[in-house]
Legacy VTK file of the C-alpha trace (Angstrom):
# vtk DataFile Version 3.0
C-alpha trace
ASCII
DATASET POLYDATA
POINTS 225 float
0.000 0.000 0.000
2.853 2.435 0.767
4.217 1.805 -2.708
0.806 2.593 -4.267
0.433 5.767 -2.239
3.981 6.897 -3.013
3.647 6.654 -6.770
0.215 8.369 -6.648
1.619 11.245 -4.586
4.696 11.549 -6.793
2.824 11.730 -10.081
0.088 13.951 -8.615
2.688 16.424 -7.328
4.681 16.339 -10.549
1.595 16.991 -12.662
-0.311 19.475 -10.499
1.064 22.341 -12.558
-0.613 20.975 -15.670
-3.916 22.279 -14.316
-2.524 25.795 -14.922
-2.652 27.561 -18.297
0.428 26.407 -20.216
1.584 26.641 -23.782
-1.182 25.109 -25.864
-0.333 22.022 -27.866
-2.648 20.934 -30.652
-3.144 17.188 -30.362
-2.701 15.050 -33.405
-6.056 14.250 -34.937
-5.176 10.681 -35.758
-3.304 7.930 -33.965
-2.326 4.530 -35.190
-4.425 1.508 -34.309
-1.768 0.123 -31.974
-1.738 3.289 -29.875
-5.544 3.490 -29.723
-5.806 -0.159 -28.700
-3.198 0.308 -25.964
-4.937 3.380 -24.544
-8.368 1.732 -24.533
-6.955 -1.370 -22.851
-5.209 0.649 -20.162
-8.258 2.817 -19.549
-10.432 -0.249 -19.134
-8.058 -1.677 -16.538
-8.361 1.483 -14.424
-12.157 1.647 -14.084
-13.247 2.207 -10.507
-16.547 2.961 -8.794
-14.824 4.837 -5.958
-12.976 7.620 -7.752
-11.246 10.128 -5.461
-12.009 13.841 -5.604
-9.075 15.412 -7.433
-8.383 18.773 -9.027
-5.298 18.238 -11.205
-5.882 18.104 -14.949
-3.969 14.864 -15.586
-3.495 12.174 -12.940
-2.475 8.560 -12.766
-1.741 6.109 -9.963
-0.070 2.815 -10.824
1.174 -0.305 -9.126
4.910 0.010 -9.696
5.464 -3.752 -9.732
2.760 -4.745 -12.224
2.263 -1.317 -13.870
-1.476 -1.859 -13.418
-3.434 1.381 -13.403
-5.202 2.021 -10.094
-6.731 5.361 -11.068
-6.446 7.777 -13.965
-7.894 11.069 -15.106
-7.038 12.208 -18.649
-3.816 10.243 -18.269
-3.447 9.630 -22.012
-3.839 13.201 -23.210
-0.700 14.876 -24.521
0.323 17.843 -22.411
3.396 20.001 -21.680
5.364 18.528 -18.748
7.618 21.414 -17.680
10.349 20.452 -15.206
9.353 16.797 -14.953
11.377 16.628 -18.189
14.423 16.552 -15.904
13.620 12.984 -14.891
14.658 11.869 -18.373
17.639 14.244 -18.472
18.827 12.851 -15.158
18.502 9.159 -15.993
20.282 9.628 -19.328
23.171 11.354 -17.545
23.360 8.640 -14.894
23.405 5.873 -17.494
25.790 7.660 -19.880
28.384 9.217 -17.579
30.458 8.661 -14.485
29.416 10.792 -11.511
33.040 11.951 -11.309
33.072 13.264 -14.898
34.130 16.900 -15.222
31.660 19.127 -17.071
32.762 22.492 -18.465
30.096 25.165 -18.068
29.337 27.228 -21.166
27.944 30.730 -21.212
24.727 29.341 -22.674
24.287 27.022 -19.687
25.207 29.652 -17.110
22.733 32.179 -18.512
19.737 29.872 -18.836
16.473 31.420 -17.603
14.059 30.165 -14.954
14.976 28.183 -11.855
18.748 27.765 -11.623
21.545 26.583 -9.376
23.672 29.599 -10.287
26.586 27.929 -12.053
29.150 30.243 -13.639
30.592 30.529 -17.144
33.891 28.692 -17.755
33.761 26.881 -14.422
34.148 23.113 -14.162
31.801 20.942 -12.133
31.380 17.257 -11.459
28.458 15.514 -13.086
27.244 14.379 -9.656
26.968 17.987 -8.449
25.067 18.982 -11.578
22.632 16.112 -11.062
21.883 17.269 -7.524
21.441 20.818 -8.810
19.168 19.483 -11.539
16.873 17.453 -9.316
16.960 19.280 -5.959
16.967 22.882 -7.239
15.296 22.136 -10.586
18.297 23.844 -12.152
17.661 24.716 -15.782
21.305 25.778 -16.031
22.389 22.328 -14.857
20.109 20.733 -17.455
21.753 22.688 -20.285
25.263 21.923 -18.995
24.449 18.202 -18.849
22.837 18.278 -22.305
25.817 20.025 -23.900
28.257 17.635 -22.221
26.458 14.507 -23.433
24.874 15.599 -26.712
27.257 18.340 -27.802
24.289 20.701 -28.121
20.670 20.967 -27.025
19.590 19.605 -30.399
21.954 16.664 -30.097
20.714 15.875 -26.606
17.095 16.148 -27.747
17.757 13.331 -30.216
19.236 11.225 -27.412
16.193 11.956 -25.240
13.736 10.844 -27.900
15.707 7.676 -28.623
15.718 6.857 -24.903
11.990 7.556 -24.689
11.349 5.058 -27.480
13.596 2.520 -25.745
11.518 2.845 -22.563
8.316 2.492 -24.592
7.028 6.068 -24.548
5.070 6.319 -27.802
3.160 9.554 -27.127
6.019 11.716 -25.855
8.395 14.091 -27.609
11.298 15.974 -26.059
12.829 19.214 -27.350
14.626 20.624 -24.287
16.496 19.083 -21.330
14.707 21.281 -18.771
11.094 21.554 -19.952
10.837 25.279 -20.643
7.882 25.729 -22.973
8.250 24.452 -26.521
5.307 23.636 -28.786
6.500 20.125 -29.658
7.568 19.226 -26.105
4.960 16.962 -24.517
4.126 13.692 -22.801
1.144 12.087 -21.048
0.581 11.362 -17.369
0.697 7.647 -18.144
4.029 7.860 -19.947
5.463 10.154 -17.273
4.542 7.479 -14.740
6.297 4.851 -16.865
9.388 7.065 -17.138
9.413 7.725 -13.393
9.014 4.043 -12.630
11.939 3.266 -14.950
14.134 5.915 -13.316
13.286 4.786 -9.775
14.726 1.367 -10.547
18.154 3.029 -10.709
19.903 3.200 -7.341
21.750 6.442 -8.102
18.571 8.181 -9.220
16.749 7.027 -6.078
19.579 8.359 -3.908
19.563 11.763 -5.582
15.806 12.346 -5.485
15.534 11.144 -1.873
18.212 13.577 -0.681
16.738 16.412 1.376
19.783 18.678 1.620
23.278 18.808 0.150
26.100 21.346 -0.206
27.542 21.508 -3.727
31.032 22.921 -4.088
33.565 23.728 -6.776
36.736 25.786 -6.758
34.924 29.075 -7.273
31.672 28.842 -5.400
29.603 26.984 -2.813
25.999 26.269 -3.750
23.552 25.917 -0.826
LINES 1 226
225 0 1 2 3 4 5 6 7 8 9 10 11 12 13 14 15 16 17 18 19 20 21 22 23 24 25 26 27 28 29 30 31 32 33 34 35 36 37 38 39 40 41 42 43 44 45 46 47 48 49 50 51 52 53 54 55 56 57 58 59 60 61 62 63 64 65 66 67 68 69 70 71 72 73 74 75 76 77 78 79 80 81 82 83 84 85 86 87 88 89 90 91 92 93 94 95 96 97 98 99 100 101 102 103 104 105 106 107 108 109 110 111 112 113 114 115 116 117 118 119 120 121 122 123 124 125 126 127 128 129 130 131 132 133 134 135 136 137 138 139 140 141 142 143 144 145 146 147 148 149 150 151 152 153 154 155 156 157 158 159 160 161 162 163 164 165 166 167 168 169 170 171 172 173 174 175 176 177 178 179 180 181 182 183 184 185 186 187 188 189 190 191 192 193 194 195 196 197 198 199 200 201 202 203 204 205 206 207 208 209 210 211 212 213 214 215 216 217 218 219 220 221 222 223 224
């Protein structure tokens, strides 16, 4: 039961912002038969006569072991996913790099808008520190630094993200940025975000990072609270 509650709380928290007005994305008017069949099958498995009172626009609760849907509300509708994008950025970095890898910070990364860790141009940081900045501070600057280090550019990393999404089985998701700042073609569904999160939580390093409550990140030039 704790596992059920945990995944429900996690996805509900991650998706609560989708109830707010975000960049509109025009859904595709047609989907292939395989996708339609999958969605209808999954919806049928989630039917319940005791639906909870909820206010978020897109919600899903799953059994992490069986991936059976316990409850869903518009969980198969494509929607912008903002900073939950960083789940995929993080797991790609963890699987592709050593935590001790040195990442050089570009001006583009250091001057990224939105929530940031505050990294500085031409500094060097360990991948591990950037991952904590990414997931604990929702650092958009950390996301860009990681993307440039792995993909060579944001466009290169976007291709890696979409390949990884396909590998995981996300058929109704598309990634343009490593941080989730609004882009028209950047979207997922609550169901596929749950699948991505479940995949990431199977990784010990990812679990350690996202369960950390407080950490001091240091480099030669600055200490990040």
